[in-house]
ZADO-1210 file (C-alpha; in nm, 4 decimals, padded with zeros to 6 digits):
<atoms>
<atom x="12.7431" y="11.1107" z="11.1100" code="MET" pos="1"/>
<atom x="12.4564" y="10.8956" z="11.2310" code="ILE" pos="2"/>
<atom x="12.3690" y="10.6567" z="10.9492" code="SER" pos="3"/>
<atom x="12.1010" y="10.4334" z="11.1009" code="PHE" pos="4"/>
<atom x="12.2415" y="10.1428" z="10.9002" code="GLN" pos="5"/>
<atom x="12.2016" y="09.8797" z="11.1761" code="SER" pos="6"/>
<atom x="11.8314" y="09.9815" z="11.2290" code="GLU" pos="7"/>
<atom x="11.7619" y="09.9806" z="10.8594" code="LYS" pos="8"/>
<atom x="11.9274" y="09.6399" z="10.8217" code="GLN" pos="9"/>
<atom x="11.7162" y="09.4934" z="11.1046" code="LEU" pos="10"/>
<atom x="11.3925" y="09.6039" z="10.9359" code="VAL" pos="11"/>
<atom x="11.5122" y="09.4809" z="10.5983" code="ARG" pos="12"/>
<atom x="11.5919" y="09.1443" z="10.7484" code="ASP" pos="13"/>
<atom x="11.2531" y="09.1326" z="10.9154" code="TYR" pos="14"/>
<atom x="11.0808" y="09.2038" z="10.5876" code="TYR" pos="15"/>
<atom x="11.2888" y="08.9372" z="10.4088" code="SER" pos="16"/>
<atom x="11.1902" y="08.6762" z="10.6712" code="ALA" pos="17"/>
<atom x="10.8241" y="08.7874" z="10.6991" code="LEU" pos="18"/>
<atom x="10.7597" y="08.8135" z="10.3233" code="ASP" pos="19"/>
<atom x="10.8840" y="08.4618" z="10.2503" code="CYS" pos="20"/>
<atom x="10.7408" y="08.2946" z="10.5536" code="ALA" pos="21"/>
<atom x="10.4540" y="08.0472" z="10.5230" code="GLU" pos="22"/>
<atom x="10.1416" y="08.1283" z="10.7266" code="ALA" pos="23"/>
<atom x="10.2453" y="07.8867" z="11.0056" code="GLY" pos="24"/>
<atom x="10.5832" y="08.0559" z="11.0366" code="GLN" pos="25"/>
<atom x="10.4716" y="08.4122" z="11.0661" code="ILE" pos="26"/>
<atom x="10.4308" y="08.4054" z="11.4454" code="GLU" pos="27"/>
<atom x="10.7920" y="08.2805" z="11.4835" code="GLN" pos="28"/>
<atom x="10.9217" y="08.5479" z="11.2575" code="VAL" pos="29"/>
<atom x="10.7518" y="08.8358" z="11.4455" code="ILE" pos="30"/>
<atom x="10.8695" y="08.6904" z="11.7845" code="ASN" pos="31"/>
<atom x="11.2254" y="08.6780" z="11.6595" code="THR" pos="32"/>
<atom x="11.2479" y="09.0433" z="11.5492" code="PHE" pos="33"/>
<atom x="11.0292" y="09.2121" z="11.8141" code="THR" pos="34"/>
<atom x="11.0602" y="09.2826" z="12.1847" code="THR" pos="35"/>
<atom x="10.8647" y="09.0976" z="12.4454" code="HIS" pos="36"/>
<atom x="10.6415" y="09.3988" z="12.5073" code="ASN" pos="37"/>
<atom x="10.5922" y="09.4753" z="12.1295" code="TYR" pos="38"/>
<atom x="10.3262" y="09.7370" z="12.0588" code="ARG" pos="39"/>
<atom x="10.1403" y="09.7409" z="11.7244" code="TRP" pos="40"/>
<atom x="09.8945" y="10.0098" z="11.6010" code="ARG" pos="41"/>
<atom x="09.6857" y="09.9405" z="11.2984" code="GLY" pos="42"/>
<atom x="09.3824" y="10.0785" z="11.1258" code="PHE" pos="43"/>
<atom x="09.0194" y="09.9654" z="11.1936" code="HIS" pos="44"/>
<atom x="08.9206" y="09.6896" z="11.2699" code="PRO" pos="45"/>
<atom x="09.2532" y="09.5940" z="11.4213" code="PHE" pos="46"/>
<atom x="09.3362" y="09.9041" z="11.6276" code="ASP" pos="47"/>
<atom x="09.6039" y="09.8590" z="11.8995" code="GLU" pos="48"/>
<atom x="09.7523" y="09.5147" z="11.9692" code="ILE" pos="49"/>
<atom x="10.0101" y="09.4610" z="12.2469" code="ASN" pos="50"/>
<atom x="10.1092" y="09.0975" z="12.1778" code="ASP" pos="51"/>
<atom x="10.3230" y="08.9776" z="11.8915" code="ALA" pos="52"/>
<atom x="10.1343" y="08.6455" z="11.8683" code="VAL" pos="53"/>
<atom x="09.8049" y="08.8307" z="11.8320" code="GLU" pos="54"/>
<atom x="09.9528" y="09.0565" z="11.5631" code="VAL" pos="55"/>
<atom x="10.0546" y="08.7447" z="11.3727" code="ALA" pos="56"/>
<atom x="09.7175" y="08.5723" z="11.3960" code="HIS" pos="57"/>
<atom x="09.4783" y="08.8662" z="11.3811" code="ARG" pos="58"/>
<atom x="09.6453" y="09.0649" z="11.1021" code="PHE" pos="59"/>
<atom x="09.9258" y="08.8973" z="10.9148" code="TRP" pos="60"/>
<atom x="09.8104" y="08.5375" z="10.8746" code="VAL" pos="61"/>
<atom x="09.4481" y="08.6246" z="10.7464" code="PRO" pos="62"/>
<atom x="09.6001" y="08.8881" z="10.5120" code="LEU" pos="63"/>
<atom x="09.8564" y="08.6490" z="10.3752" code="ARG" pos="64"/>
<atom x="09.5868" y="08.3783" z="10.3205" code="LEU" pos="65"/>
<atom x="09.3730" y="08.6299" z="10.1384" code="ALA" pos="66"/>
<atom x="09.6368" y="08.7922" z="09.9161" code="LEU" pos="67"/>
<atom x="09.8271" y="08.4857" z="09.7952" code="THR" pos="68"/>
<atom x="10.1826" y="08.5019" z="09.6485" code="ARG" pos="69"/>
<atom x="10.2127" y="08.8420" z="09.8260" code="MET" pos="70"/>
<atom x="10.5072" y="09.0584" z="09.7482" code="GLN" pos="71"/>
<atom x="10.6221" y="09.3914" z="09.8996" code="ARG" pos="72"/>
<atom x="10.6788" y="09.6741" z="09.6637" code="ARG" pos="73"/>
<atom x="10.8444" y="09.9524" z="09.8606" code="MET" pos="74"/>
<atom x="10.8610" y="10.3097" z="09.7294" code="ASP" pos="75"/>
<atom x="11.0091" y="10.4853" z="10.0293" code="ILE" pos="76"/>
<atom x="11.2441" y="10.3535" z="10.2948" code="PHE" pos="77"/>
<atom x="11.4172" y="10.5821" z="10.5447" code="MET" pos="78"/>
<atom x="11.5131" y="10.6220" z="10.9083" code="ALA" pos="79"/>
<atom x="11.5755" y="10.8996" z="11.1571" code="GLY" pos="80"/>
<atom x="11.5590" y="11.0288" z="11.5119" code="ARG" pos="81"/>
<atom x="11.2148" y="11.1206" z="11.6439" code="ASN" pos="82"/>
<atom x="11.1794" y="11.4949" z="11.6909" code="GLU" pos="83"/>
<atom x="10.8744" y="11.4449" z="11.9235" code="ILE" pos="84"/>
<atom x="11.0787" y="11.2812" z="12.2021" code="ASP" pos="85"/>
<atom x="11.3734" y="11.5230" z="12.1649" code="GLY" pos="86"/>
<atom x="11.5462" y="11.3100" z="11.8985" code="PHE" pos="87"/>
<atom x="11.5918" y="11.0262" z="12.1447" code="ASP" pos="88"/>
<atom x="11.4342" y="10.7205" z="11.9708" code="SER" pos="89"/>
<atom x="11.5175" y="10.5844" z="11.6307" code="THR" pos="90"/>
<atom x="11.2454" y="10.4872" z="11.3820" code="TRP" pos="91"/>
<atom x="11.2580" y="10.3134" z="11.0433" code="VAL" pos="92"/>
<atom x="10.9824" y="10.3938" z="10.7919" code="VAL" pos="93"/>
<atom x="10.8631" y="10.1911" z="10.4914" code="SER" pos="94"/>
<atom x="10.5963" y="10.2851" z="10.2461" code="MET" pos="95"/>
<atom x="10.4565" y="10.1132" z="09.9384" code="GLY" pos="96"/>
<atom x="10.2124" y="09.8408" z="09.8455" code="HIS" pos="97"/>
<atom x="10.1559" y="09.4776" z="09.9409" code="LEU" pos="98"/>
<atom x="10.0557" y="09.3070" z="09.6205" code="VAL" pos="99"/>
<atom x="09.9017" y="08.9701" z="09.5741" code="GLY" pos="100"/>
<atom x="09.6284" y="08.7668" z="09.4208" code="LEU" pos="101"/>
<atom x="09.3093" y="08.8380" z="09.6043" code="PHE" pos="102"/>
<atom x="09.2026" y="08.4673" z="09.6371" code="ASP" pos="103"/>
<atom x="09.0268" y="08.4522" z="09.9747" code="GLN" pos="104"/>
<atom x="08.7855" y="08.6905" z="10.1660" code="PRO" pos="105"/>
<atom x="08.9475" y="08.9451" z="10.3929" code="TRP" pos="106"/>
<atom x="08.7436" y="09.1631" z="10.6411" code="LEU" pos="107"/>
<atom x="08.4273" y="09.0564" z="10.4638" code="GLY" pos="108"/>
<atom x="08.5569" y="09.1777" z="10.1238" code="ILE" pos="109"/>
<atom x="08.4833" y="08.9270" z="09.8504" code="ARG" pos="110"/>
<atom x="08.7914" y="08.8050" z="09.6576" code="PRO" pos="111"/>
<atom x="08.8375" y="08.8834" z="09.2930" code="THR" pos="112"/>
<atom x="09.1103" y="08.6280" z="09.2034" code="ARG" pos="113"/>
<atom x="09.2894" y="08.9164" z="09.0385" code="LYS" pos="114"/>
<atom x="09.5851" y="09.1280" z="09.1450" code="MET" pos="115"/>
<atom x="09.5161" y="09.3645" z="09.4348" code="ALA" pos="116"/>
<atom x="09.7265" y="09.6404" z="09.5948" code="PHE" pos="117"/>
<atom x="09.7123" y="09.7243" z="09.9666" code="LEU" pos="118"/>
<atom x="09.8625" y="10.0677" z="10.0263" code="ARG" pos="119"/>
<atom x="10.0642" y="10.0658" z="10.3491" code="TYR" pos="120"/>
<atom x="10.3073" y="10.2734" z="10.5585" code="CYS" pos="121"/>
<atom x="10.4935" y="10.1461" z="10.8628" code="GLU" pos="122"/>
<atom x="10.6852" y="10.3260" z="11.1347" code="PHE" pos="123"/>
<atom x="10.9052" y="10.0911" z="11.3321" code="HIS" pos="124"/>
<atom x="11.0780" y="10.2044" z="11.6554" code="ARG" pos="125"/>
<atom x="11.4024" y="10.0131" z="11.6914" code="VAL" pos="126"/>
<atom x="11.5518" y="09.9560" z="12.0373" code="GLU" pos="127"/>
<atom x="11.8507" y="09.7440" z="12.1250" code="ASN" pos="128"/>
<atom x="11.8426" y="09.5464" z="11.8001" code="GLY" pos="129"/>
<atom x="11.4720" y="09.4701" z="11.8077" code="LYS" pos="130"/>
<atom x="11.1508" y="09.6304" z="11.6874" code="ILE" pos="131"/>
<atom x="10.9737" y="09.7578" z="11.9978" code="ALA" pos="132"/>
<atom x="10.6829" y="09.9422" z="11.8361" code="GLU" pos="133"/>
<atom x="10.5038" y="09.9615" z="11.5023" code="THR" pos="134"/>
<atom x="10.2427" y="10.1890" z="11.3542" code="ALA" pos="135"/>
<atom x="10.1121" y="10.0159" z="11.0406" code="MET" pos="136"/>
<atom x="09.8553" y="10.2145" z="10.8429" code="TYR" pos="137"/>
<atom x="09.6809" y="10.0726" z="10.5351" code="PHE" pos="138"/>
<atom x="09.4094" y="10.1801" z="10.2936" code="ASP" pos="139"/>
<atom x="09.1307" y="09.9235" z="10.3260" code="VAL" pos="140"/>
<atom x="08.8818" y="10.1249" z="10.1264" code="PRO" pos="141"/>
<atom x="09.1277" y="10.1338" z="09.8368" code="HIS" pos="142"/>
<atom x="09.1243" y="09.7457" z="09.8380" code="LEU" pos="143"/>
<atom x="08.7476" y="09.7553" z="09.8551" code="MET" pos="144"/>
<atom x="08.7243" y="09.9716" z="09.5528" code="MET" pos="145"/>
<atom x="08.9515" y="09.7380" z="09.3627" code="GLN" pos="146"/>
<atom x="08.7002" y="09.4593" z="09.4501" code="ALA" pos="147"/>
<atom x="08.4209" y="09.6510" z="09.2907" code="GLY" pos="148"/>
<atom x="08.2731" y="09.8037" z="09.6068" code="LEU" pos="149"/>
<atom x="08.1903" y="10.1758" z="09.6597" code="GLN" pos="150"/>
<atom x="08.2381" y="10.2308" z="10.0298" code="PRO" pos="151"/>
<atom x="08.1883" y="10.6076" z="10.0029" code="PHE" pos="152"/>
<atom x="08.0006" y="10.8527" z="09.7862" code="PRO" pos="153"/>
<atom x="08.1890" y="10.9773" z="09.4763" code="PRO" pos="154"/>
<atom x="08.5148" y="11.1357" z="09.5842" code="GLN" pos="155"/>
<atom x="08.6344" y="11.4835" z="09.5072" code="THR" pos="156"/>
<atom x="08.9685" y="11.3802" z="09.3644" code="ALA" pos="157"/>
<atom x="09.1098" y="11.0854" z="09.1598" code="ALA" pos="158"/>
<atom x="09.1100" y="10.7233" z="09.2607" code="HIS" pos="159"/>
<atom x="09.4477" y="10.5570" z="09.1610" code="LEU" pos="160"/>
<atom x="09.6922" y="10.2934" z="09.2421" code="VAL" pos="161"/>
<atom x="09.9550" y="10.5410" z="09.3649" code="GLN" pos="162"/>
<atom x="10.3108" y="10.5498" z="09.2410" code="PRO" pos="163"/>
<atom x="10.6118" y="10.6307" z="09.4475" code="GLY" pos="164"/>
<atom x="10.8174" y="10.9538" z="09.4229" code="PRO" pos="165"/>
<atom x="10.8543" y="11.1142" z="09.0806" code="MET" pos="166"/>
<atom x="11.2326" y="11.1194" z="09.1445" code="THR" pos="167"/>
<atom x="11.2522" y="10.7478" z="09.2200" code="HIS" pos="168"/>
<atom x="11.4970" y="10.8109" z="09.5023" code="ASN" pos="169"/>
<atom x="11.2836" y="10.7175" z="09.7995" code="GLY" pos="170"/>
<atom x="11.4566" y="10.3904" z="09.8878" code="LEU" pos="171"/>
<atom x="11.7326" y="10.5199" z="10.1124" code="MET" pos="172"/>
<atom x="11.9169" y="10.2033" z="10.1953" code="PHE" pos="173"/>
<atom x="12.2462" y="10.3904" z="10.2114" code="GLU" pos="174"/>
<atom x="12.3479" y="10.6753" z="10.4543" code="PRO" pos="175"/>
<atom x="12.2098" y="11.0170" z="10.3611" code="GLN" pos="176"/>
<atom x="12.3461" y="11.3718" z="10.4040" code="ASP" pos="177"/>
<atom x="12.2106" y="11.4918" z="10.7448" code="PRO" pos="178"/>
<atom x="12.1881" y="11.8428" z="10.6176" code="ALA" pos="179"/>
<atom x="11.9225" y="11.7412" z="10.3644" code="GLU" pos="180"/>
<atom x="11.7130" y="11.5678" z="10.6297" code="GLY" pos="181"/>
<atom x="11.7264" y="11.8834" z="10.8411" code="LYS" pos="182"/>
<atom x="11.5940" y="12.0917" z="10.5410" code="LYS" pos="183"/>
<atom x="11.3104" y="11.8455" z="10.4963" code="THR" pos="184"/>
<atom x="11.2141" y="11.8414" z="10.8596" code="LEU" pos="185"/>
<atom x="11.2249" y="12.2243" z="10.8634" code="ALA" pos="186"/>
<atom x="10.9886" y="12.2315" z="10.5584" code="ALA" pos="187"/>
<atom x="10.7478" y="11.9911" z="10.7269" code="ILE" pos="188"/>
<atom x="10.7513" y="12.1900" z="11.0536" code="ASN" pos="189"/>
<atom x="10.6955" y="12.5160" z="10.8632" code="HIS" pos="190"/>
<atom x="10.3850" y="12.3667" z="10.7055" code="MET" pos="191"/>
<atom x="10.2593" y="12.2320" z="11.0394" code="ILE" pos="192"/>
<atom x="10.3077" y="12.5620" z="11.2111" code="GLY" pos="193"/>
<atom x="10.1364" y="12.7440" z="10.9347" code="ASP" pos="194"/>
<atom x="09.8315" y="12.5197" z="10.9207" code="ILE" pos="195"/>
<atom x="09.7860" y="12.5313" z="11.2968" code="LYS" pos="196"/>
<atom x="09.6701" y="12.8884" z="11.2524" code="ASP" pos="197"/>
<atom x="09.3808" y="12.7546" z="11.0474" code="TRP" pos="198"/>
<atom x="09.2467" y="12.5740" z="11.3553" code="THR" pos="199"/>
<atom x="09.2143" y="12.9182" z="11.5099" code="GLY" pos="200"/>
<atom x="09.0068" y="13.0439" z="11.2180" code="GLY" pos="201"/>
<atom x="09.2568" y="13.2628" z="11.0360" code="ARG" pos="202"/>
<atom x="09.1035" y="13.4487" z="10.7465" code="GLU" pos="203"/>
<atom x="09.3234" y="13.4300" z="10.4344" code="GLU" pos="204"/>
<atom x="09.2851" y="13.2907" z="10.0829" code="PRO" pos="205"/>
<atom x="09.3663" y="12.9196" z="10.1037" code="LEU" pos="206"/>
<atom x="09.5897" y="12.9222" z="09.7961" code="ILE" pos="207"/>
<atom x="09.8013" y="13.2125" z="09.9354" code="LYS" pos="208"/>
<atom x="09.8551" y="13.0007" z="10.2570" code="GLU" pos="209"/>
<atom x="09.9421" y="12.6855" z="10.0674" code="LEU" pos="210"/>
<atom x="10.1970" y="12.8664" z="09.8486" code="GLN" pos="211"/>
<atom x="10.4144" y="12.9300" z="10.1597" code="ARG" pos="212"/>
<atom x="10.4706" y="12.5537" z="10.2121" code="SER" pos="213"/>
<atom x="10.4145" y="12.3870" z="09.8752" code="TRP" pos="214"/>
<atom x="10.5590" y="12.3995" z="09.5221" code="ASN" pos="215"/>
<atom x="10.2903" y="12.4830" z="09.2705" code="ASP" pos="216"/>
<atom x="10.3173" y="12.1467" z="09.0991" code="ASP" pos="217"/>
<atom x="10.2566" y="11.9576" z="09.4254" code="MET" pos="218"/>
<atom x="10.0804" y="11.6185" z="09.4217" code="ILE" pos="219"/>
<atom x="09.8675" y="11.5164" z="09.7154" code="TRP" pos="220"/>
<atom x="09.8217" y="11.1324" z="09.7143" code="TRP" pos="221"/>
<atom x="09.5158" y="11.1146" z="09.9366" code="GLY" pos="222"/>
<atom x="09.3382" y="10.7999" z="10.0576" code="PRO" pos="223"/>
<atom x="09.0583" y="10.6222" z="09.8808" code="ALA" pos="224"/>
<atom x="08.7329" y="10.8051" z="09.9472" code="GLY" pos="225"/>
<atom x="08.9083" y="11.1388" z="09.8923" code="ILE" pos="226"/>
<atom x="09.1566" y="11.0707" z="09.6175" code="GLY" pos="227"/>
<atom x="09.4675" y="11.2248" z="09.4745" code="ALA" pos="228"/>
<atom x="09.4999" y="11.5764" z="09.3288" code="THR" pos="229"/>
<atom x="09.7654" y="11.7781" z="09.1453" code="TYR" pos="230"/>
<atom x="09.8664" y="12.1414" z="09.1702" code="THR" pos="231"/>
<atom x="09.7970" y="12.3835" z="09.4545" code="ILE" pos="232"/>
<atom x="09.4834" y="12.5165" z="09.2797" code="GLU" pos="233"/>
<atom x="09.3253" y="12.1754" z="09.2386" code="ARG" pos="234"/>
<atom x="09.4342" y="12.0576" z="09.5827" code="TYR" pos="235"/>
<atom x="09.2510" y="12.3592" z="09.7362" code="ALA" pos="236"/>
<atom x="08.9369" y="12.2805" z="09.5315" code="GLN" pos="237"/>
<atom x="08.9386" y="11.9014" z="09.5656" code="GLN" pos="238"/>
<atom x="09.0564" y="11.8424" z="09.9164" code="HIS" pos="239"/>
<atom x="09.1833" y="12.1205" z="10.1389" code="ALA" pos="240"/>
<atom x="08.8823" y="12.3457" z="10.0862" code="GLY" pos="241"/>
<atom x="08.6136" y="12.0770" z="10.1335" code="PRO" pos="242"/>
<atom x="08.7996" y="11.9425" z="10.4347" code="PHE" pos="243"/>
<atom x="08.8124" y="12.2760" z="10.6109" code="ARG" pos="244"/>
<atom x="08.4488" y="12.3543" z="10.5241" code="ASP" pos="245"/>
<atom x="08.3376" y="12.0189" z="10.6496" code="GLY" pos="246"/>
<atom x="08.4417" y="12.0451" z="11.0084" code="PHE" pos="247"/>
<atom x="08.3259" y="12.3181" z="11.2456" code="GLY" pos="248"/>
<atom x="08.5384" y="12.2188" z="11.5467" code="GLU" pos="249"/>
<atom x="08.8970" y="12.0916" z="11.5028" code="ARG" pos="250"/>
<atom x="09.1530" y="11.9838" z="11.7671" code="THR" pos="251"/>
<atom x="09.5105" y="11.9003" z="11.6848" code="PHE" pos="252"/>
<atom x="09.6290" y="11.6243" z="11.9168" code="ASN" pos="253"/>
<atom x="09.9972" y="11.6187" z="11.8140" code="GLY" pos="254"/>
<atom x="10.2220" y="11.3427" z="11.6742" code="HIS" pos="255"/>
<atom x="10.3896" y="11.0385" z="11.8293" code="ILE" pos="256"/>
<atom x="10.6769" y="11.0429" z="11.5775" code="CYS" pos="257"/>
<atom x="10.8084" y="11.2940" z="11.3286" code="ARG" pos="258"/>
<atom x="11.1324" y="11.2485" z="11.1386" code="LEU" pos="259"/>
<atom x="11.3156" y="11.3170" z="10.8072" code="ALA" pos="260"/>
<atom x="11.6036" y="11.1718" z="10.6068" code="GLU" pos="261"/>
<atom x="11.7248" y="11.3083" z="10.2758" code="GLY" pos="262"/>
<atom x="11.4429" y="11.4622" z="10.0704" code="ASP" pos="263"/>
<atom x="11.1746" y="11.2686" z="10.2594" code="PHE" pos="264"/>
<atom x="11.0061" y="11.2807" z="10.5954" code="GLY" pos="265"/>
<atom x="10.6810" y="11.2251" z="10.7733" code="GLY" pos="266"/>
<atom x="10.4853" y="11.1739" z="11.0920" code="PHE" pos="267"/>
<atom x="10.2039" y="10.9807" z="11.2522" code="PHE" pos="268"/>
<atom x="09.9651" y="11.0381" z="11.5425" code="GLY" pos="269"/>
<atom x="09.7159" y="10.8255" z="11.7431" code="TRP" pos="270"/>
<atom x="09.4987" y="11.0180" z="11.6784" code="PRO" pos="271"/>
<atom x="09.6367" y="11.3334" z="11.5017" code="ASN" pos="272"/>
<atom x="09.3077" y="11.5204" z="11.4954" code="LEU" pos="273"/>
<atom x="08.9670" y="11.5230" z="11.6612" code="THR" pos="274"/>
<atom x="08.6998" y="11.6770" z="11.4388" code="LEU" pos="275"/>
<atom x="08.3240" y="11.7378" z="11.4536" code="ILE" pos="276"/>
<atom x="08.1610" y="11.7146" z="11.1075" code="PRO" pos="277"/>
<atom x="07.9325" y="12.0019" z="11.0145" code="THR" pos="278"/>
<atom x="07.8230" y="11.8198" z="10.6975" code="GLY" pos="279"/>
<atom x="07.9301" y="11.7751" z="10.3355" code="GLY" pos="280"/>
<atom x="08.2706" y="11.6068" z="10.3899" code="PHE" pos="281"/>
<atom x="08.2973" y="11.2986" z="10.1720" code="MET" pos="282"/>
<atom x="07.9225" y="11.3355" z="10.1030" code="GLY" pos="283"/>
<atom x="07.8339" y="11.2516" z="10.4596" code="MET" pos="284"/>
<atom x="07.5749" y="11.4476" z="10.6715" code="PRO" pos="285"/>
<atom x="07.6590" y="11.6360" z="10.9887" code="ALA" pos="286"/>
<atom x="07.6513" y="11.4360" z="11.3136" code="THR" pos="287"/>
<atom x="07.7612" y="11.6654" z="11.5795" code="GLY" pos="288"/>
<atom x="07.9801" y="11.3848" z="11.7146" code="LYS" pos="289"/>
<atom x="08.3575" y="11.4212" z="11.7645" code="PRO" pos="290"/>
<atom x="08.5661" y="11.1749" z="11.5652" code="GLY" pos="291"/>
<atom x="08.9346" y="11.0899" z="11.5716" code="ASP" pos="292"/>
<atom x="09.1577" y="11.0806" z="11.2673" code="MET" pos="293"/>
<atom x="09.4607" y="10.8539" z="11.2808" code="ARG" pos="294"/>
<atom x="09.6943" y="10.9763" z="11.0081" code="VAL" pos="295"/>
<atom x="10.0344" y="10.9091" z="10.8470" code="ILE" pos="296"/>
<atom x="10.1754" y="11.1738" z="10.6205" code="ASP" pos="297"/>
<atom x="10.4881" y="11.1158" z="10.4081" code="ILE" pos="298"/>
<atom x="10.6482" y="11.4017" z="10.2287" code="TYR" pos="299"/>
<atom x="10.9027" y="11.4703" z="09.9521" code="ARG" pos="300"/>
<atom x="11.0771" y="11.8056" z="09.9487" code="ARG" pos="301"/>
<atom x="11.1980" y="11.9830" z="09.6430" code="ALA" pos="302"/>
<atom x="11.4086" y="12.2958" z="09.7005" code="GLY" pos="303"/>
<atom x="11.2742" y="12.4571" z="10.0213" code="ASN" pos="304"/>
<atom x="10.9171" y="12.3494" z="09.9888" code="LYS" pos="305"/>
<atom x="10.7107" y="12.0290" z="09.9954" code="LEU" pos="306"/>
<atom x="10.6146" y="11.8790" z="09.6622" code="THR" pos="307"/>
<atom x="10.4608" y="11.5332" z="09.7118" code="GLU" pos="308"/>
<atom x="10.2575" y="11.4014" z="10.0054" code="ASN" pos="309"/>
<atom x="10.1236" y="11.0454" z="10.0580" code="TRP" pos="310"/>
<atom x="09.8491" y="11.0336" z="10.3179" code="ILE" pos="311"/>
<atom x="09.6959" y="10.7421" z="10.5160" code="PHE" pos="312"/>
<atom x="09.3748" y="10.8212" z="10.7116" code="ILE" pos="313"/>
<atom x="09.1764" y="10.5659" z="10.9083" code="ASP" pos="314"/>
<atom x="08.8483" y="10.6648" z="10.7489" code="LEU" pos="315"/>
<atom x="08.6778" y="10.3371" z="10.8610" code="LEU" pos="316"/>
<atom x="08.7476" y="10.4205" z="11.2214" code="HIS" pos="317"/>
<atom x="08.6517" y="10.7850" z="11.1777" code="PHE" pos="318"/>
<atom x="08.3110" y="10.7105" z="11.0193" code="TRP" pos="319"/>
<atom x="08.2385" y="10.4329" z="11.2585" code="LYS" pos="320"/>
<atom x="08.2642" y="10.6881" z="11.5340" code="GLN" pos="321"/>
<atom x="08.0014" y="10.8820" z="11.3474" code="GLN" pos="322"/>
<atom x="07.7737" y="10.5795" z="11.3499" code="GLY" pos="323"/>
<atom x="07.8465" y="10.4341" z="11.0056" code="VAL" pos="324"/>
<atom x="08.0252" y="10.0983" z="10.9836" code="ASP" pos="325"/>
<atom x="08.1615" y="10.1076" z="10.6316" code="ILE" pos="326"/>
<atom x="08.2801" y="09.7468" z="10.6365" code="LEU" pos="327"/>
<atom x="07.9551" y="09.6077" z="10.7540" code="VAL" pos="328"/>
<atom x="07.7492" y="09.8260" z="10.5200" code="ARG" pos="329"/>
<atom x="07.9584" y="09.7428" z="10.2158" code="SER" pos="330"/>
<atom x="07.9703" y="09.3695" z="10.2798" code="ALA" pos="331"/>
<atom x="07.5850" y="09.3391" z="10.2677" code="LYS" pos="332"/>
</atoms>
């Protein structure tokens, strides 16, 4: 049985060193745990960085100076082989919040001197005892809203500091039964295969489609600007329906990594989707311009269907492609 224990321990050791390092030590920590050709993907305005030193000084040091006394509160921790490359590479996934006192400006967002939560999810590719590649997606609009800003029009679902799994079993530090991971990956792939037909314009009641992949008491933990929603019926009303109505042309670009362990699994793309807004989505007008969506989805399975879903979408990048710089507009 493949347990991924050494890869998991590497990432846990990396987090332990990173989270207690002073700002001046972060560069050394990242250099210690990553390969010489380390590749890091992050949300706007950071995008892709191919240098560990630059990752330290562009992202981590400013964030740590802004969110003082930062601590990592993980809700999901898992590892697995990547289905996309034929189950060749091994990835470790962490999801939760980075929590601190918002004491200094970050990305033009004014500090509150109060607690702030930055939702994050990371996929780390581990190779020969080092982290070779990271996709770190984080919800900047969620932080903006905590600071009293309104980066988007009123969202269709609820704005919340999102909890982890209802079952509280997402931290899989120990080996898991491979059979359960296979079931979870099968449930994710069934949902992906079913939704692909939507891009071809299948005519079918949305709720009927969703019932094939989701339990009725599903919770969709969407990003700030869209929000979280509960039950298939409300998910269809508050996100899936408006999302499909808001885009006339849709292209699925595939994923870079897709894996599962135990009851949990997920994927990310760069970008996952290319979409052309026809108007109405998130209260924004039609532009006729294609825009890319970089997305991480993390799932929990219950029985044979999916039942919880945490989503990270680079909405700042998407709307900037549409001609709206949310960070600049909100900082005025």
